[in-house]
C-alpha positions in Angstrom: 82.8 116.9 88.3 80.0 114.5 87.8 78.2 113.2 91.2 79.1 109.9 92.1 77.2 107.2 93.9 78.4 103.7 95.2 78.1 101.0 98.1 80.8 101.6 100.9 79.8 99.2 103.1 80.8 95.4 102.7 79.4 92.8 99.9 75.9 91.7 99.8 73.8 90.2 101.4 74.2 91.9 104.7 72.4 93.6 108.0 73.2 97.2 106.1 74.3 98.7 103.0 75.3 102.3 103.1 74.9 103.8 99.9 77.4 107.2 99.2 76.6 110.1 96.8 79.0 112.5 96.8 79.2 115.8 94.4 77.2 119.0 93.7 74.1 117.0 92.9 74.0 114.8 95.6 71.2 116.6 97.8 68.9 116.8 94.8 69.6 113.4 93.6 68.7 112.2 97.4 65.7 114.4 97.5 64.7 112.8 94.5 64.0 109.6 96.1 63.5 110.6 99.5 61.5 113.5 99.5 62.5 115.8 102.1 66.1 115.6 103.4 66.9 115.5 107.0 68.9 118.2 109.0 72.4 117.6 108.3 74.7 115.3 110.1 71.5 114.0 111.7 69.8 110.6 110.7 66.3 110.0 109.7 63.8 107.5 108.3 62.7 108.1 104.7 60.9 105.9 102.6 62.5 106.1 99.3 60.7 105.9 95.9 61.0 105.2 92.2 60.4 109.0 90.7 59.1 107.1 87.7 56.3 105.4 89.1 56.7 106.0 93.1 56.8 102.3 93.8 58.8 101.9 97.0 62.6 101.1 97.0 63.4 100.9 100.4 62.9 102.0 104.1 66.2 103.7 104.8 68.2 106.1 107.4 69.1 109.4 105.2 72.8 111.2 106.4 73.0 114.7 104.8 76.6 116.4 104.9 77.1 119.8 103.1 80.7 120.6 101.7 83.1 121.2 102.0 83.6 120.0 105.8 82.6 116.3 104.3 85.3 113.3 103.5 85.4 114.5 100.0 85.0 117.9 100.4 81.7 117.9 98.5 77.9 117.6 99.5 77.9 114.2 100.6 74.7 111.8 100.8 74.8 108.2 103.0 71.7 106.1 102.3 71.8 103.3 104.9 69.4 100.5 103.2 68.6 97.1 104.1 71.3 95.0 102.9 69.9 92.7 100.3 71.3 92.4 96.8 67.7 93.4 95.0 67.2 96.7 97.2 71.2 97.8 96.8 70.4 96.8 93.1 66.9 98.6 92.9 68.7 101.7 94.3 72.1 101.5 92.3 69.7 101.3 89.2 67.6 104.7 89.8 70.3 106.7 90.9 72.2 105.4 87.5 68.9 107.1 85.9 69.2 110.5 87.2 71.1 113.2 85.1 74.4 114.0 86.4 74.9 110.8 88.2 77.1 108.0 87.4 78.7 104.8 89.3 81.6 105.6 91.3 85.2 104.3 90.0 87.5 102.6 92.3 88.9 104.6 94.7 87.0 107.8 92.9 85.9 108.7 96.7 89.2 109.3 98.2 90.8 110.5 94.8 88.0 113.3 95.7 89.3 113.7 98.5 93.0 114.2 97.8 91.9 116.6 95.3 90.0 118.8 97.7 92.9 118.7 100.3 90.9 117.1 102.6 93.7 114.2 102.9 97.4 113.9 101.1 98.6 111.2 99.1 100.4 109.7 101.9 96.9 109.5 104.1 95.5 108.2 100.9 98.4 105.4 100.4 97.7 104.5 104.1 93.7 104.1 103.3 94.6 101.8 100.6 97.0 99.5 103.0 94.4 99.7 105.9 92.0 97.8 103.5 93.9 95.7 102.5 95.3 94.7 106.4 95.2 91.3 107.3 97.6 91.4 110.7 97.8 93.8 113.7 101.1 95.1 112.6 100.1 95.7 109.2 96.4 97.5 110.7 98.5 99.9 113.0 101.4 101.1 110.3 98.4 101.7 107.6 96.1 103.6 110.4 99.6 105.8 111.8 100.0 106.7 107.7 96.1 107.1 106.9 95.8 109.5 110.3 98.8 111.4 108.9 102.1 110.4 110.4 104.1 110.5 107.2 102.6 113.6 106.5 103.8 115.2 109.3 107.2 114.0 109.4 107.5 115.5 105.6 106.1 118.1 106.4 108.7 118.6 108.9 111.5 118.6 106.7 109.9 120.4 104.1 109.5 123.8 106.4 113.2 123.1 107.7 114.2 123.2 103.8 112.0 125.9 103.3 113.9 128.1 106.0 117.1 127.2 104.2 116.2 128.3 100.8 114.7 131.2 102.1 118.3 132.2 103.7 119.9 131.3 100.4 117.6 133.4 98.2 117.9 136.3 100.7 121.3 136.3 100.6 121.1 136.2 96.5 118.6 139.1 96.2 119.3 141.1 98.8 122.9 140.6 99.5 124.0 144.3 98.8 121.3 146.0 100.8 122.7 147.1 104.3 120.1 145.8 106.2 120.5 142.2 105.2 123.2 139.9 107.2 126.0 138.5 105.3 125.0 134.7 104.4 126.1 132.5 107.2 127.0 129.5 104.4 128.6 127.5 107.6 125.5 127.6 109.7 123.2 126.8 106.5 125.5 123.7 105.6 125.4 122.3 108.8 121.8 122.7 109.3 121.4 121.0 106.0 123.3 118.4 106.8 121.6 117.9 110.1 118.3 117.4 108.1 119.8 114.8 105.8 121.1 112.9 108.7 117.2 113.1 110.1 115.8 112.0 106.4 118.7 108.7 106.1 117.4 108.1 109.7 113.9 107.4 108.6 115.7 105.2 105.1 117.2 103.3 107.6 114.3 101.8 109.2 112.5 98.9 107.0 110.2 99.5 104.5 106.4 98.9 105.3 106.3 96.5 102.9 107.9 94.1 104.6 104.7 94.6 106.8 102.5 94.1 103.6 104.1 91.3 102.1 105.6 89.4 105.2 109.1 88.0 106.2 110.2 84.9 103.5 111.0 82.2 105.7 112.4 79.5 103.6 113.0 75.5 104.9 116.0 74.5 102.9 118.2 71.3 103.6 119.1 67.7 102.2 116.3 65.3 100.8 114.2 63.6 103.3 116.0 65.9 106.0 111.8 66.4 107.3 111.5 69.9 106.0 107.5 69.4 104.7 106.7 67.7 108.0 108.0 70.8 110.0 106.2 72.9 107.2 102.9 71.8 107.7 103.3 71.7 111.5 104.5 75.6 111.6 101.9 76.3 108.6 99.4 74.2 110.7 97.7 72.1 108.0 98.7 69.9 105.2 100.3 72.0 102.9 102.8 70.0 101.3 103.1 66.3 100.8 105.1 64.0 102.8 106.6 60.8 102.2 109.5 58.8 103.8 110.8 58.5 100.0 113.5 60.9 99.7 112.9 64.1 96.5 108.9 63.9 97.4 108.8 67.7 96.9 110.0 68.8 93.6 108.8 72.5 93.7 108.6 75.0 96.0 105.6 75.3 98.0 104.3 79.0 99.7 101.8 79.1 102.6 101.2 82.6 104.2 101.1 82.5 108.0 99.8 84.8 110.6 101.4 85.0 113.7 101.6 87.7 116.7 100.0 90.0 114.5 103.1 89.6 112.3 102.5 88.3 108.4 105.1 85.3 107.0 105.4 83.3 103.8 106.6 80.2 104.8 108.6 78.1 101.6 109.1 74.9 101.3 111.7 73.7 99.2 113.3 70.5 97.4 115.8 68.7 99.0 119.7 70.3 98.1 121.3 66.5 96.5 124.6 67.2 95.5 124.2 65.2 92.3 120.9 64.4 90.5 120.7 62.5 87.1 116.8 63.4 87.3 116.3 66.9 85.0 112.8 67.5 87.0 114.7 66.9 90.7 117.7 69.4 89.2 114.9 72.2 88.7 113.6 71.9 91.6 116.9 72.2 93.2 117.6 75.5 91.2 114.1 76.9 92.5 115.2 76.0 96.0 118.9 77.9 95.6 117.0 80.9 94.2 114.0 80.5 97.2 116.9 80.8 99.5 119.2 83.7 97.5 115.3 85.8 98.2 114.8 84.6 102.0 114.8 86.9 105.0 115.2 84.1 107.1 116.7 80.3 105.9 115.6 77.5 108.1 118.3 74.8 107.6 117.1 70.9 108.2 120.5 69.3 107.9 123.0 67.4 110.4 126.0 69.8 108.7 125.8 73.6 109.4 124.2 75.0 106.4 124.6 78.3 105.2 125.5 81.6 106.5 123.5 83.4 109.1 120.6 80.5 108.4 118.8 78.9 111.7 120.4 75.6 112.1 117.4 73.0 113.0 118.0 69.3 114.4 114.9 67.9 112.8 113.1 64.5 114.0 114.5 65.1 117.4 112.0 62.7 118.7 113.5 59.7 117.1 115.8 57.1 118.1 119.3 57.6 117.5 118.7 61.9 117.2 118.6 62.4 120.7 122.2 64.2 120.6 122.9 67.4 119.0 125.0 68.1 116.9 127.8 70.5 118.2 126.7 73.9 117.4 123.7 76.7 118.1 121.4 74.2 117.1 117.7 74.2 117.6 116.1 71.0 118.3 112.7 70.5 117.0 109.9 67.7 116.5 107.3 68.4 113.8 105.8 65.4 115.3 105.2 65.8 119.1 105.8 69.6 118.3 108.6 69.7 120.9 110.8 72.9 120.2 108.6 74.9 117.8 107.8 77.5 120.4 111.5 78.1 120.7 112.0 78.1 117.1 108.9 80.7 116.7 110.4 82.8 119.4 114.3 82.6 117.2 112.4 83.7 114.3 110.8 86.7 115.9 113.6 87.6 117.3 115.4 88.0 113.9 112.4 89.6 112.4 112.2 92.5 114.8 115.3 93.7 112.5 113.5 93.4 109.6 110.7 94.8 109.8 109.7 98.8 110.7 109.2 100.1 114.4 105.8 100.5 114.7 106.4 104.0 117.1 108.7 104.9 113.8 107.4 106.4 110.6 107.9 104.0 107.9 107.9 104.8 104.4 106.5 102.9 101.5 108.8 101.8 98.0 107.5 105.3 96.3 108.3 107.3 99.4 111.3 106.2 100.2 112.8 106.4 96.4 111.9 110.3 96.4 112.9 110.9 100.4 116.4 109.6 98.9 116.1 111.7 96.3 115.9 114.4 98.8 118.6 113.6 100.6 121.0 113.1 97.9 120.4 116.5 97.0 120.4 117.8 100.4 124.1 116.2 100.3 125.4 118.1 97.2 124.0 121.2 98.6 126.5 120.5 101.3 128.8 119.5 99.4 128.8 123.1 97.4 130.4 126.6 98.2 128.4 128.4 95.5 125.3 129.7 96.5 123.7 129.4 93.5 124.1 126.0 93.4 123.2 125.4 96.7 119.9 127.2 96.2 119.1 125.2 93.4 119.7 121.9 94.9 117.7 122.5 97.9 115.2 123.8 95.3 115.2 120.1 94.0 115.3 118.5 97.4 112.1 120.5 98.0 110.2 119.0 95.2 111.1 115.6 95.7 109.0 116.2 99.3 106.5 117.8 97.5 105.9 114.4 95.1 105.9 112.5 98.6 102.7 114.5 99.7 101.6 114.2 96.3 101.2 118.1 95.9 102.9 117.8 92.5 102.0 114.7 90.9 100.7 113.2 87.5 97.6 111.8 86.5 99.4 108.3 85.8 100.7 108.0 89.0 97.0 108.7 90.8 95.3 106.0 88.1 97.5 103.5 89.2 97.5 104.5 93.0 93.2 104.6 93.1 93.0 101.7 90.8 93.7 99.2 93.2 91.4 101.0 95.7 87.7 99.3 96.2 84.9 100.9 94.6 83.2 103.0 96.9 86.4 103.9 98.9 
């Protein structure tokens, strides 16, 4: 493979820019710029020069890592440059002129780590999530995956499946020999069923996308019920137009919010009028209803109880004549003076607990869940059969599904999609 290079630190300008070079030609390329290379894994100051005219590019720290014990499994060099745009551009230009070198593509460093066996596919996905993490829970879940949490769980399942498959194969191949015990079919089925239950227990956990995409909270209710005012108070900014005129909000408004380490998507909606002759308002009502259908949590602002399962709010509680709460489990709030907002968020967070994965449990993404479900289903089919050949084939197919989770057998197209979402230099 070609030797690749890219800036792996943040966007310039910055105090320092880390330029990484990875591949068989990494050490030779660094030597062209730096003259002599420092001792492996020990930083040393070097003057980097353009090999064409000897002009100074930068004064930089140089670090050398010899493969395969590197992040990519290849020879790797880091140039710790001054972080100005001109410095980076100059070094980038010179590296691009060296034979056998080219600029890295998005995610190519991580992809090479996967190919070299330094990480598996679940860890690569965890790194991708870690790069985009914006909340504490997103960071912790991504860190767990990047640190091998999913891989270890899947490898445990694979080891148990392999043991069961070996027993089935032994019966098929050597059942006529005296030194091989007869197949304990009942025991194999029992252990397979136990494994399927363990996989299903993980599948019962909410998907990790809940943490990434945020909990969808929709404010709904009749026109002029105070939705937009409360929406702005919860978002802590003037995101929606507030007016005493009923029907001011015609379309849904979405605002992401982070609170106590969790991501939420707040949606303000048009008032749900029972009858309207306004075609624009009718479209807004339809979109409001669709938002409610997609919501994880509905906040209902109405004097009568709303949809089943919605959190019923009594808004504008500071206004004269609204001191008395309607009968039922109602949360009294006043967006104007902030009364009840703490209780409202507490109620939302209480419901959120059952909607997001526990951080001390393995959480799978959509791709991993689909494959784990396929594995569980194949094991279940094996448990329903009394034919040793069918049991063996179902267990083999279940193992293949687990191999796809860790990336042991995956297509280039899938890898292109995954690493295409990474930043260049990672």
